[in-house]
N, C-alpha and C positions, 0 to 999 in steps of 0.2 A: 422752367418758365423762361422762354427766350425774351430778352429785352426788346426784340424786334416786334413782338406782339403787344407791347405795352399800350399803344394807342387804341387797340381793339378792346381793351378791358373796360367794362362798364360796372362800377361798384353797385352793390345793393343799396337802394336809397328809399326815401319815403318815410323815414322815422326821425322825429326830432328828439335830441338827447336831453329831454326835460326831466324833472324830478319823478314824474310818473314812469318814465322809461327806466330811470335808475332803480326805482323800487321794484319794477318788474324784472329787471336783470338780476337783482340780488335775490328775489324770490325764486326765480327759476334756477339760479345757481345752487341755492340751498336744496331745492327739490331734486336736483341732479347730483348732489354731493360733489359739486365742482368748485375748484379754486380758480379765480380769474387772474391771469398774469398779463401785464401790458408792457411792451417795450417802450423805452424812452422816446422813440420816434412816432408813437401813435398820436392821434388827435387828442387834445386835452380831455374831452368827455370820456374817452375810453380809458385814459390814464386815471382819471378821477374815480371811475366806478370800479376799477380793479382792486383786488386784494393786495397785490404787490406790483410795483412798477420798478423797472431796472433794465440792465443790459441782458443780452440773451443767455450767457452762461450762468450768471447769477440767478436768473429766473428758472433756468433748467434745473439748477441744483435745489432751488426752493420746491420745484415740482417733484423732484425725487424724494425730498424729505417730507412732503405734505401728507397728511392723513387722508386727504380727499381721494376719492376713487377716479375722479375725472379732472383733467387739466384742460382749461380753455386758454390757449396761447394766442394772445392778440399781438401778432408780429408777422414775420414772413416765414415761408415754408420751412427753410432749413432750421430755424429756431425751434419750431414745433417738432421737427425730426429729432433734434438734439434732446429735447425733453423726453421723447419716446425712447431714445437710446438709453438715457439715464434712469428712466422709470418704465421699463417694458411691461410691467404688470398693470399699468394704469391706462385708462382710455384717454387719448389726447385728441383734442379738437382744435382746429384752426377755423375761425369764422368764415374765411374765404380761401380755399386751397389754391386759387389763382394768384395769390400774393407771393410772387417769386422774389428773386434777388439777382440783379445783374452781376454782382460780384461772385456769388455762389455759382452762377451759371457760366462763369468765364473759364472753368475747367471741369471736365467730366472724368469719371473713373477711367474710361478708356484712354483719354489723353494723358492722365497721370501714369497709367501703366506703361504707355509708350515712352514717356519721359524717363521713367525709372529704368527702362531697358537700355536707354542711351547712357545712363550713369550707374552702372552696377556698383553696389556697395555704398551708394550715397544714402544719407539719412533724409527722409521726407518729413518736413515740418509744414503742417497746414494750419492756417488760421481757422478758428472755429466757425467762421462764416463760410462754410462749405457744406455740400450735401453729405448725407450718410454714406453714400457710395465712395466719395473721396476720402472721408474720414477712415473708412475701412481699408484704404490703400496707404494710409499714413502711419508713420512711426510715432510721431509725437505731435499733438495739437498745440496751439498756442493762442493766446489772446493778444490784443494790442498792447496791454500793459505788461505782459510777461514774455513777449516774443524774444526780446534781447536775452533774457535769462535762459530761456529754452535753448536758443542757439548756442549760447555760451557754455551750456552743459555738454555739448557734443565735442568730442576730441578735435583739437585744432587742425589735425591733418586729414580729417574726414570731410568729404564733400557733403554739401547740404543743398537739397532742393527745397526752395521756399515757395509756397503758393497759397492763395492765388493773387494776392494784392501786391502790385508792383510798388506802390508808395510805402506801404508798411515794410516790404522787403528792402527798399532803399534805406529806410530808417534803421532797420536791423543791421544792414551792411555797414552803414555809417557808424553806428554805435559800437559794433563788435570789431570793426577793422579787418574782418576776414575777407580774403579775396577768392575763397573757394565756395561762395554761396551763389547758386544759380537761382534767379528770381523769375517766376512766371509773370507774363505780361497781362495780368488781369486787373480790373479796377471796378469800383463802385461808381456808377455813372453820376450819382449825386455828389459824392465827395470829390471825384476827379474834376468836376465842374467848378469847384471853389479854387480859383487860381491865384497865383502870386501877385500880379498887378493889382487885382481887386483887394487883396489883403494889405498891400503896401499903401494903397489909397485910403483905406479905412483906418489904418494905423496912424497915418499922417494927420487925418482929420480928428483923431481921438488920442492926443498925446497923454501919456500917463495911464492908458488903459492896459489891463492885462490881456494877453492873447491866449485863449484856450483853443488849441489846434488838435484835431483828431489826426492820427498818423495816416489814415487812409486818404487824406486830402491832397489834392494836387499842389496846394500851397505850403505843405509842411517844410519842404526844402527852402522855400522862399522865406518862411518865418525864421528859420535858423540863420539864413543869410542876413536878414535885417538885424538880427541880434549880433552876428559877427561883425557887421559893418558899424555897429553902434547906433543905427537908426532907431532901434528899439532896445532899451536896456535888456540884457540877457535874462535877468531874473523875471522879466515880464512875459517871456515866451515859454509857454508850458505845453508840451506835447502829451496829450492825455486821452485815455479811453473815456467812453461815455460815463462809466461808473466813477472813474477818478475825477471827472469834471464836477460831479456833485460834491465830492469830498473837498475839492479845491475851492469850490464856491463858498463853502462855509469857513474856509481858512484865509482867503485872500483879504488884503486890506484895501484893494482897489475899489474905487467907486463906480468904475465902468469896466466891463469885460466884453471884448469882442470874441464871438464864438464861431469857430469854423467847424461845423458839422451839420447834420440834418436839422432843420429848424424845429422839429418836435421837441428837441432837447431843451429848448428855452423854457418850456413849461416847468419841467422839474427843477431847473436852475433857479427860476424865479420863486418857486415854492421853497427851495432850500435857503435862499438868501434874498428876501424881498426888498431889502434896502439897496441892493446893487442893481445898476442899470446894465442888463445883459442885452447885447445887440448882435444880430447875425452878421457875419462877414458877407454872406450872400443870402438875402431874404427870399430868394427863389429856390433855395436848396431844399426842396420838398420831395420826398420819395413817394411816387404814386403807388408803388407796391405796398408800402406801409399804410397808405391811406385807403387801400382796399378794405381794411378792417373798419367798417362803418358801424354806427349804432344799429342799423337795420341788419347788418351781417351778424353782429353779436347776438341779437335777439333770435335770428334764424338758427344759429349754432346751438343755443340753449333750448329752443323749442323742438328742433328736429334732430339734434345730435349730429349736426353737420359742421364742418367736413372732418371726418375722422382720419387721423394720420397713422399710417402703417409703415414699419420698417422690418424687413424679414430678419429672422433670428440670427442667421449667420453674419449678415452685414452689421447688424446691431452689436453683436459680440465683438467683432473686430474694431468697429468704430469706438465702442466703449473703452477698449483697451488703450487706444491712442489718446483719448481724453484723460483716462486715469494716469497714464504716464506723465502727462502735463501737470496734473495736480500733485503728483509725487515729487516733482522737481522743486516745487515751492509754491508760494502765494500765486494762485491763478489769476487774481485781479479781476478786472471787468471782462465781460464777454466780448465786447468789441468797442 
């Protein structure tokens, strides 16, 4: 799904997410023997009706362990693919297959193969926010919370190709101190748009606030700069995956938290710690791909069995191996 076609996408509409809708969704899910999974960036109504809400890898692992024969994945397409990779025997549905991802689309399998040819012997580390085809060309996958550990597990004298997110790659390079990491110039258009000046302005207006920063954000380096300069106390700056943000929300003593990620995350944070004032660094940071999963789309998926996600067996086997290697290294953390 190319981000250039984003303006052309018209979500399924015409359904109000009221209690009658929620009851019908749950009834149809039971009838279809389906478990409903919702990513943290989904609209609140979708998050609230789901059986499980979380980040993509955590949800995919729940999908694999579930007794349900059908997985309805309310997220973007690569996430539903990952669930299918980890649970090949299950039927996996995404309520709208047009829900793509600008980050996952920033590198293709062919591009990765060409990049590998330029660096023979390099180890490929790919973020889980990639297509099944890219995962199949990958040596080890990583999440935003364990990317540093994954790269640190690779011998220091071996080249690393890190893709596709340039901001996460810069974070890994900074943390590991390695100079033999080549980083692909991809990005999530939503996270890239949360910039440093915006963060500095919000931090200045909210002294004492914790900063929860997703490493995909364009402002991640700026957050560390603010800490280094003493503008914001270093202990207030937390670079976190979406899953880790929920854990940190329950642990922080701050009364206000500035959150730099997609705004759907605020719903889960406010549920986790209702006494804290969570504020978006950029309140326009909304992913239209994520919001393609509407109440109407979810009903359509459950009624019609649409849209089913398929991954061919050979690609799935290779992709599964790269995810499994990541898990073997240690705590896989959040999905993104």
